[in-house]
C-alpha positions in Angstrom: -84.1 5.7 97.5 -81.4 5.3 94.8 -80.8 8.1 92.4 -81.0 7.9 88.6 -77.9 8.9 86.6 -78.5 11.2 83.6 -75.5 11.6 81.2 -75.7 14.8 79.1 -77.0 18.3 79.7 -78.4 19.2 76.3 -82.1 19.8 75.6 -82.9 16.1 76.0 -81.1 15.7 79.3 -82.7 18.9 80.6 -86.2 17.8 79.6 -85.7 14.4 81.2 -84.4 16.0 84.4 -87.2 18.5 84.4 -89.7 15.7 84.3 -88.0 13.9 87.2 -88.0 17.0 89.3 -91.8 17.2 89.0 -92.2 13.5 89.5 -90.2 13.1 92.7 -87.5 11.0 91.1 -84.1 11.7 92.6 -81.3 12.0 90.0 -77.8 13.2 89.3 -76.9 14.8 86.0 -73.4 14.8 84.6 -72.4 17.4 81.9 -69.0 17.6 80.4 -69.3 21.4 79.7 -69.4 24.3 82.1 -73.1 24.9 81.6 -76.2 23.5 80.0 -76.9 23.7 76.3 -75.5 20.7 74.4 -75.4 21.4 70.6 -76.5 25.0 71.3 -73.5 25.7 73.6 -71.1 27.4 71.2 -68.4 27.6 73.8 -68.0 23.9 74.3 -66.8 20.9 72.2 -70.3 19.6 72.1 -71.5 22.9 70.4 -72.7 22.5 66.8 -73.6 26.2 66.1 -71.7 28.9 64.3 -72.0 32.7 64.2 -75.1 33.1 62.0 -76.9 29.8 63.0 -80.6 30.0 63.7 -83.2 27.4 64.6 -84.2 25.4 61.6 -87.6 24.2 62.9 -90.0 26.9 64.1 -90.1 27.8 67.7 -93.8 26.6 67.9 -92.8 23.0 67.2 -89.5 23.1 69.0 -90.5 24.6 72.4 -92.0 22.6 75.3 -95.7 22.9 75.3 -95.9 24.0 79.0 -92.8 26.2 78.8 -93.1 28.3 75.6 -90.3 30.4 74.2 -90.7 34.1 75.0 -93.2 36.1 72.9 -90.5 38.4 71.7 -88.6 35.5 70.1 -88.8 35.4 66.3 -90.2 32.3 64.5 -86.7 31.1 64.0 -84.5 32.3 66.9 -80.8 32.8 66.7 -78.7 30.2 68.5 -77.9 32.4 71.5 -81.6 32.8 72.1 -82.2 29.0 71.9 -79.4 28.5 74.4 -80.9 31.0 76.8 -84.3 29.2 76.5 -83.0 25.8 77.4 -81.0 27.2 80.4 -84.2 29.0 81.5 -86.0 25.6 81.3 -83.3 24.1 83.5 -83.4 26.9 86.0 -87.2 27.0 86.3 -87.4 23.4 87.4 -84.4 23.2 89.7 -82.2 21.1 87.4 -79.2 23.2 88.2 -79.3 21.8 91.7 -78.7 18.3 90.5 -75.9 18.8 87.9 -72.1 18.3 88.1 -70.6 20.5 85.4 -67.2 20.0 83.8 -67.6 16.3 84.5 -67.1 13.9 81.6 -68.3 10.3 82.2 -65.5 8.1 81.0 -66.9 4.7 81.9 -70.1 2.9 82.7 -69.6 -0.6 83.9 -71.9 -3.3 85.3 -71.8 -3.8 89.0 -74.1 -6.0 91.0 -77.6 -5.3 89.6 -76.7 -1.8 88.5 -73.9 0.4 87.1 -70.7 2.0 88.3 -69.9 5.3 86.6 -66.4 6.9 86.6 -65.6 10.4 85.5 -62.6 12.1 84.1 -62.1 14.0 87.4 -62.0 10.9 89.5 -65.6 10.7 90.7 -67.1 7.2 91.0 -70.6 6.3 92.0 -73.1 3.4 91.8 -76.6 3.8 90.2 -79.3 1.3 89.7 -80.5 3.0 86.4 -78.8 5.2 83.9 -80.3 7.4 81.1 -77.9 8.4 78.3 -78.7 11.8 76.7 -75.4 12.7 75.1 -76.9 13.4 71.7 -77.0 12.3 68.0 -74.4 14.8 66.8 -71.3 13.4 68.5 -68.7 12.2 66.0 -68.5 13.6 62.5 -68.9 11.2 59.5 -66.6 11.8 56.6 -67.2 10.6 53.0 -65.2 7.7 51.7 -62.7 9.6 49.7 -58.9 9.5 49.4 -58.3 12.8 51.2 -54.6 12.0 51.5 -54.3 13.2 47.8 -55.8 16.6 48.7 -53.5 19.4 49.9 -56.2 21.9 50.8 -57.9 22.2 54.2 -60.7 19.7 55.2 -63.0 20.1 58.2 -66.3 18.5 59.3 -69.2 20.9 59.7 -69.0 20.4 63.5 -65.8 22.4 63.4 -67.3 25.2 61.4 -67.7 28.2 63.7 -67.8 31.3 61.4 -66.6 33.7 58.8 -62.9 33.7 59.9 -62.6 30.2 58.6 -63.9 30.9 55.1 -63.0 34.5 54.4 -61.6 34.9 50.9 -61.4 31.2 50.2 -62.8 29.0 47.5 -65.0 26.7 49.5 -66.7 23.4 48.7 -69.5 22.2 51.0 -70.3 18.5 50.8 -73.8 17.4 51.9 -77.4 18.3 51.0 -78.9 18.3 54.5 -80.0 21.4 56.4 -76.6 22.0 57.9 -74.9 21.7 54.5 -77.3 24.1 52.9 -77.2 26.6 55.7 -73.4 26.6 55.8 -73.2 26.9 52.0 -75.4 30.0 52.2 -73.3 31.4 55.0 -70.2 31.0 52.8 -71.7 33.3 50.1 -71.2 36.3 52.3 -67.5 35.7 53.0 -65.9 33.4 50.5 -64.4 34.2 47.1 -66.2 31.3 45.5 -68.8 28.7 46.8 -69.5 25.2 45.5 -72.1 22.8 46.9 -71.7 19.0 46.2 -74.8 16.8 46.7 -75.4 13.1 45.9 -79.0 13.4 44.6 -81.9 15.7 44.0 -83.7 17.1 47.0 -86.9 18.9 47.8 -86.4 22.4 49.1 -88.9 24.2 51.3 -89.1 27.9 52.1 -89.1 29.0 55.7 -92.3 30.8 55.3 -95.6 30.2 53.4 -98.6 32.5 53.6 -97.0 34.6 56.3 -96.3 31.8 58.7 -93.5 29.2 59.2 -93.8 26.5 56.7 -94.3 23.7 59.3 -97.1 25.7 60.9 -98.7 26.3 57.5 -98.5 22.6 56.8 -100.1 21.8 60.1 -102.9 24.3 59.4 -103.9 22.3 56.4 -105.3 19.7 58.8 -107.6 17.2 57.0 -108.5 19.4 54.0 -107.5 16.6 51.6 -109.1 13.2 51.1 -105.7 11.4 51.1 -102.2 12.0 52.3 -101.0 11.7 48.6 -103.4 14.5 47.6 -102.2 16.7 50.4 -98.5 16.1 49.5 -99.2 16.9 45.8 -100.8 20.2 46.8 -97.8 21.1 49.1 -95.4 20.2 46.3 -97.3 22.4 43.9 -97.3 25.4 46.3 -93.5 25.0 46.8 -93.0 25.0 43.0 -95.1 28.2 42.6 -93.1 29.8 45.4 -89.9 29.1 43.5 -88.6 26.1 45.4 -88.4 23.4 42.7 -84.7 22.5 42.4 -85.2 21.3 38.8 -86.0 24.8 37.8 -82.4 25.7 38.8 -80.8 22.8 36.9 -80.6 20.5 39.9 -81.4 16.8 39.7 -85.0 15.7 40.2 -85.5 13.8 43.5 -85.8 10.1 43.1 -88.2 9.7 46.0 -91.6 11.2 47.1 -91.5 14.5 49.0 -92.6 13.0 52.3 -89.9 10.2 52.3 -87.0 12.3 53.5 -86.2 14.9 56.2 -87.1 18.3 54.7 -84.5 20.8 53.5 -85.8 24.1 55.0 -83.9 26.9 53.5 -85.2 30.1 51.8 -81.9 31.1 50.3 -80.0 28.2 48.8 -81.9 28.2 45.5 -81.9 32.0 45.5 -78.1 32.1 45.5 -77.9 29.3 43.0 -80.1 31.3 40.7 -77.8 34.3 41.1 -74.7 32.3 40.5 -73.3 32.9 44.0 -73.5 29.1 44.7 -72.4 26.6 42.0 -74.0 23.2 42.5 -71.9 20.2 41.9 -72.4 16.4 41.9 -70.4 13.9 44.0 -66.6 14.1 44.0 -64.8 11.6 41.9 -61.1 12.5 42.5 -58.9 14.7 44.6 -55.4 15.8 43.5 -53.5 18.7 45.1 -56.1 21.4 45.5 -58.0 20.3 42.4 -61.3 18.6 43.0 -62.8 16.6 40.1 -66.5 15.9 40.1 -68.5 13.0 38.6 -69.7 15.2 35.7 -66.1 15.7 34.6 -65.7 19.3 35.8 -62.8 20.4 38.0 -62.4 23.3 40.5 -59.5 24.5 42.6 -60.7 24.4 46.2 -59.0 25.9 49.3 -61.4 24.4 51.9 -63.7 21.4 51.9 -66.5 21.4 54.6 -68.0 18.0 55.1 -71.6 18.3 56.2 -72.0 14.6 55.9 -73.6 13.5 59.1 -72.7 12.1 62.5 -72.2 8.9 64.4 -73.2 8.4 68.1 -70.5 8.1 70.7 -71.1 5.5 73.4 -67.4 4.8 74.0 -67.9 5.1 77.8 -70.1 2.0 77.7 -68.7 -1.5 78.0 -67.8 -2.8 74.5 -70.5 -5.1 73.1 -73.1 -3.8 75.7 -75.3 -2.2 73.0 -76.6 -4.3 70.1 -76.0 -2.6 66.8 -77.8 -2.9 63.5 -76.5 -1.3 60.3 -74.3 1.0 62.4 -77.2 2.2 64.6 -78.1 0.9 68.1 -81.0 -1.6 67.9 -83.2 0.0 70.6 -86.9 -0.5 71.1 -88.7 2.8 70.5 -85.1 4.2 69.9 -84.9 4.3 73.7 -84.7 0.9 75.3 -82.0 -1.8 74.6 -83.7 -5.1 74.0 -81.1 -7.0 76.2 -80.9 -4.6 79.2 -83.7 -3.3 81.4 -81.9 -0.6 83.5 -80.3 1.4 80.8 -82.3 3.9 78.7 -81.5 6.4 75.9 -83.3 9.6 75.1 -83.2 12.1 72.3 -82.0 9.6 69.6 -84.6 10.2 66.9 -85.2 12.8 64.3 -88.5 14.2 63.1 -89.6 16.8 60.6 -92.2 18.2 63.0 -90.0 19.5 65.8 -88.4 18.6 69.1 -90.8 19.7 71.8 -93.5 17.0 71.5 -91.3 14.0 71.1 -89.0 14.9 74.0 -91.9 15.6 76.3 -93.4 12.2 75.4 -90.0 10.5 75.9 -89.6 12.2 79.3 -93.0 10.9 80.4 -92.0 7.4 79.2 -88.7 7.5 81.2 -90.5 8.6 84.4 -93.1 5.8 84.2 -90.4 3.3 83.3 -88.4 4.1 86.4 -91.5 3.9 88.6 -92.4 0.5 87.1 -88.8 -0.8 87.3 -88.4 0.1 91.0 -91.9 -1.0 92.1 -92.0 -4.2 90.1 -95.2 -3.4 88.3 -96.9 -5.9 86.1 -96.6 -3.4 83.3 -92.8 -3.7 83.2 -93.1 -7.4 82.6 -95.6 -6.8 79.8 -93.2 -4.2 78.4 -90.2 -6.5 78.5 -92.1 -9.1 76.6 -93.3 -6.6 74.1 -89.8 -5.1 73.4 -88.5 -8.5 72.2 -91.6 -9.4 70.1 -93.2 -6.2 68.8 -92.1 -3.9 66.0 -93.6 -0.5 66.7 -95.0 1.3 63.6 -93.2 4.7 63.7 -93.3 5.4 59.9 -89.6 4.5 59.4 -90.4 2.2 56.5 -91.8 5.2 54.6 -88.4 7.0 54.5 -85.4 6.7 52.2 -83.1 3.8 52.7 -80.2 5.8 54.0 -78.0 5.9 57.1 -79.5 9.1 58.6 -83.1 8.0 58.0 -82.7 4.9 60.2 -83.7 7.1 63.1 -86.2 9.4 61.3 -89.8 8.9 62.5 -93.3 10.1 61.7 -93.9 12.2 64.8 -97.6 11.3 65.2 -97.0 7.6 64.8 -94.1 7.8 67.2 -96.1 9.6 69.8 -98.9 7.0 69.5 -96.5 4.2 70.1 -94.6 5.8 73.0 -97.8 6.8 74.7 -99.2 3.3 74.3 -96.2 1.7 76.0 -96.1 4.5 78.6 -99.7 3.5 79.5 -98.7 -0.2 79.6 -96.0 0.6 82.2 -98.6 2.0 84.6 -100.3 -1.4 85.0 -100.0 -2.7 88.6 
């Protein structure tokens, strides 16, 4: 039987491979780095962690349900612990026996009814089906500014690795997401001055409420409220009482409801703003020399600008025009299946406020059933192929902000419902 090709050895690739190992699906996995880990692998170009980085979501909602993180792990493990966990997942299911490390896939080209892959080290092989798991955080997006007028240093957050880059410098961090807030807080301990530039007002959440991780506390509320709106109002009130209303610190009021954007989970950003260690700033209006002018007319001398302004995917190894794009994002059914191709899948290309574990396990189950249906010619595959060109799954995306990064944000429960529905469809003989 032909093997499946998996590209990428981060958490998504590991989870897909693990499912295949238990489902009897033969596969090869190609990983550019020297070991598994993806964004958690600090020693590789794909690594997106720095010295003090911890898990943002709690371990309870990040771990795989049938392979929990060790009991001695804290609620928010440090990056080295998360890396050890994913390597343990790979080892426990024999994924190491199927991987080629230090092997970058440079091209995927159509050949007969399948694909020919070529790698940087000269390897070439044919596969009937490929699954791309190379991650969301591939190429850094920079803001549209005239950086040529700036004589200080500029880096993207993907290049931020630790205190040696910021020690004694006047640092400006751009971007109000979790990475931007975490890096801004990290700068407080090493930089001579710290500024944080954001485009709008945000809702901030503490990492703990009532002695438990905030996400776990929110889940514990269950169905205590008659409506979602009532529940969100209660949560917003609790956050304010806990000291996490940005407007109390002079920040702009958010122009959207609390549940319409990916949450900012950080217990220290407002604390340090309140102590004057972080100076909040609006968008940049002008750069000249080392002087940064902001939209409110204020100016600051800045040595280093860190752009925590998001990422683009990188599918440069695929044939040009192979993937249909919409607003700069691949137009995939369920964020996994191209509408114009039936033997190329993508996994791990969504974001959810409620953690990684559940959605990647559901995605792995889908991929396994899809492959079985594809190879056996099940009736379910024909039904699915018709559905992917006609149906619009309800994954909650219309409830989020109209912004670039929220194009792949999903309501986890709605997403799971849709993926499980189509997984069941694929089992039809």
